[in-house]
C-alpha positions in Angstrom: -0.1 0.0 -0.1 1.2 3.3 -0.5 0.2 6.3 1.6 0.9 9.9 0.5 1.2 12.8 2.9 0.5 16.4 1.8 0.6 19.6 3.6 2.1 23.1 3.5 5.7 23.7 4.7 6.0 23.4 8.6 2.6 21.6 8.9 4.2 18.6 10.6 4.5 15.8 7.9 7.9 14.4 8.8 7.2 14.3 12.4 3.7 12.5 11.8 5.4 10.1 9.7 7.8 9.1 12.2 5.4 8.8 14.7 3.1 6.7 12.4 5.8 4.4 11.0 5.9 2.0 14.1 2.0 1.8 14.2 1.6 0.1 10.5 2.7 -3.3 9.6 6.1 -3.1 7.6 5.7 0.9 7.1 8.7 2.7 5.7 9.2 6.2 4.4 10.3 6.2 0.7 12.6 9.4 0.7 11.7 11.8 -2.2 14.9 13.4 -4.0 15.6 17.0 -3.9 18.2 19.7 -5.0 17.7 21.7 -1.7 20.2 21.1 1.1 19.3 18.8 4.0 17.4 20.5 6.8 18.5 20.5 10.4 17.7 16.9 11.6 16.9 15.3 8.2 18.6 12.4 7.1 19.1 10.3 4.0 16.1 8.5 5.4 14.0 11.4 4.9 15.0 13.0 1.7 17.7 12.3 -0.8 19.5 15.5 -1.6 21.1 15.5 -5.2 23.0 17.8 -7.2 21.3 19.8 -10.1 23.2 17.9 -12.3 22.2 14.4 -10.8 18.7 15.5 -10.8 18.7 16.6 -14.3 20.4 13.4 -15.3 17.9 11.3 -13.6 15.2 13.3 -15.2 16.8 12.6 -18.7 16.8 9.2 -18.0 13.0 8.8 -16.9 13.6 7.7 -13.5 11.0 10.1 -12.0 7.3 9.7 -12.4 7.3 13.7 -12.0 9.3 16.5 -11.0 8.4 19.9 -10.0 10.0 23.2 -8.7 9.1 24.5 -5.3 10.5 27.6 -3.9 13.5 27.4 -6.4 14.3 23.8 -5.7 13.8 20.8 -7.6 11.7 17.7 -6.3 11.2 14.2 -7.8 9.8 10.9 -7.0 11.1 7.8 -8.4 8.9 5.7 -10.5 10.2 2.3 -9.1 9.5 3.5 -5.5 5.7 4.3 -6.3 5.2 1.1 -8.2 6.9 -0.9 -5.5 4.4 0.7 -2.9 1.5 0.2 -5.1 2.0 -3.4 -5.7 2.7 -4.3 -2.0 0.0 -5.8 -0.1 2.0 -6.5 3.1 3.6 -3.1 3.9 3.0 0.5 3.8 5.3 2.6 1.9 4.9 6.6 3.0 5.8 9.2 0.7 5.7 13.2 0.8 4.0 14.8 -1.9 3.2 18.1 -3.0 -0.5 18.4 -4.0 0.3 19.4 -7.6 1.1 15.5 -8.2 -1.7 13.8 -6.5 -3.9 13.6 -9.5 -1.0 12.3 -11.6 -0.2 9.6 -8.9 -4.0 8.5 -9.0 -3.8 8.0 -12.9 -0.5 6.1 -12.6 -2.1 3.8 -10.0 -5.0 3.6 -12.0 -3.0 2.4 -15.1 -1.4 -0.2 -12.9 -4.9 -1.5 -11.9 -3.9 -0.8 -8.2 -6.0 2.4 -7.3 -7.3 0.6 -4.3 -3.8 0.5 -3.0 -3.4 4.4 -2.8 -4.3 6.4 0.3 -3.7 10.0 0.7 -3.3 12.0 4.0 -3.4 15.9 4.2 -1.6 17.2 7.5 -3.4 20.6 8.4 -1.2 23.6 9.3 -1.0 24.4 13.1 -2.3 27.6 14.3 -0.3 30.5 13.0 1.6 31.4 16.0 2.9 27.8 16.1 3.4 27.9 12.3 5.6 30.9 12.3 7.9 29.5 15.2 8.4 26.3 13.3 9.4 28.4 10.2 11.8 30.4 11.9 13.5 27.2 13.7 13.9 25.7 10.0 15.0 28.8 8.1 17.0 31.1 10.3 17.8 33.3 7.2 14.1 33.8 6.4 12.8 37.4 7.3 9.5 38.6 8.4 8.0 39.1 4.9 9.0 35.7 3.6 7.7 34.0 6.8 4.5 36.2 6.1 4.3 34.8 2.5 4.9 31.3 3.5 2.1 31.5 6.3 -0.4 32.8 3.7 0.4 30.1 1.3 0.1 27.2 4.1 -3.5 28.7 4.7 -4.4 28.7 1.2 -3.2 25.0 0.8 -5.6 24.2 3.8 -8.5 25.8 2.2 -7.9 24.0 -1.2 -7.5 20.7 0.5 -10.9 20.9 2.2 -12.5 21.8 -1.1 -10.9 19.5 -3.7 -12.2 16.2 -2.4 -8.8 14.4 -3.0 -7.7 13.4 0.6 -8.8 10.2 2.5 -7.6 11.4 5.9 -7.2 14.9 7.3 -4.5 14.7 10.2 -3.9 17.6 12.9 -0.5 19.2 12.4 -0.6 20.4 16.3 -1.5 18.9 19.4 -0.4 15.6 20.9 1.8 13.9 18.1 1.4 10.3 19.3 -2.4 10.7 19.6 -2.5 12.1 16.3 -0.4 9.4 14.7 -2.8 6.8 16.3 -5.6 8.5 14.9 -4.2 8.4 11.4 -3.2 4.8 11.8 -6.7 3.8 12.8 -8.5 5.6 9.7 -6.1 4.1 7.6 -6.6 0.5 8.8 -10.4 1.4 8.5 -10.3 2.4 4.9 -8.0 -0.6 4.2 -10.8 -3.0 5.6 -13.5 -1.3 3.7 -11.5 -1.6 0.6 -10.8 -5.2 0.8 -14.4 -5.9 1.0 -15.4 -3.5 -2.0 -12.3 -4.8 -4.3 -12.7 -8.6 -3.4 
């Protein structure tokens, strides 16, 4: 099974995934690729950093299912990783994605005839004061105008997520992390059981 996690910068996607991983059988994060530098506390298990030349080479060779540019950095998700997750019925592969590519992944899963193996989680932004503090900790060079722009983008992402009807589960980006992860795991297991009945 493949579970996508989407949410604006600072919403807490990585933290939620780390708390959720022990709660789902065989769960593992599939690190995406990016040309940005690793953030504080990130490892190669979270994201694979590539040079621009390496990224462009993989793009030319068709390794990525998609690529996008966000805040001046390139991001890509390997086709092989998405296929592996969608075709596994014994483990959960977790991946962080931007909303622009969710529909494309759905089309890819449909083409593989495994649409029922795709689950989508949206992590909502925390209250603005918490969000601002997270952004400041993550990017010490960001000025007040940049922070204000990012907060505005986060709130717009949340609004669009509620309106689009794309996501199976909405997760909290604030509050007790362990409880949030437990709630998401319960919802995913419930959806899994319903789909098993529908797609037998």
